[in-house]
C-alpha positions in Angstrom: 64.7 10.7 106.6 68.4 10.5 107.2 70.0 14.0 108.3 73.8 13.6 108.9 75.9 10.5 109.0 79.1 10.4 110.9 81.1 7.5 109.1 83.2 6.9 111.6 80.6 6.3 114.4 78.1 4.9 112.3 75.4 7.1 114.0 72.9 9.7 112.2 71.8 12.9 113.7 68.0 13.6 113.6 66.0 16.4 114.9 62.6 15.9 116.9 60.2 18.2 118.5 58.8 17.2 121.9 56.8 18.8 124.7 58.8 20.8 127.0 57.4 18.8 129.9 58.7 15.4 128.3 62.0 17.0 127.7 62.4 18.2 131.4 61.4 14.9 132.5 63.8 13.0 130.4 66.7 15.2 131.3 66.2 14.3 134.8 66.2 10.7 134.2 69.4 11.1 132.4 71.0 13.2 134.9 70.0 10.4 137.7 72.3 7.9 135.6 74.9 10.3 135.0 74.3 10.4 131.4 73.5 13.0 128.6 70.2 13.7 127.0 71.0 12.0 123.7 72.7 8.8 125.0 69.8 8.5 127.5 67.1 8.7 124.5 69.5 6.5 122.0 69.5 3.9 125.1 66.2 3.9 125.7 64.8 3.7 122.3 67.4 0.6 121.5 65.8 -1.2 124.5 62.5 -0.5 123.3 63.2 -1.7 119.6 64.7 -5.0 121.2 62.0 -5.4 123.4 59.5 -5.2 120.5 61.6 -7.3 118.2 61.5 -10.3 120.9 57.9 -10.0 121.5 
């Protein structure tokens, strides 16, 4: 389900609900890697999708 597409970046904005504890853990991991939450989640999901495709 698409929400908004930014044609210049090729990215789509989505909205999800996560448990507060998970968001806190994601924020901690992102901070350790000097990244923001969105970038961390995007990169992590990309890696997961690539590993599933290869596996």
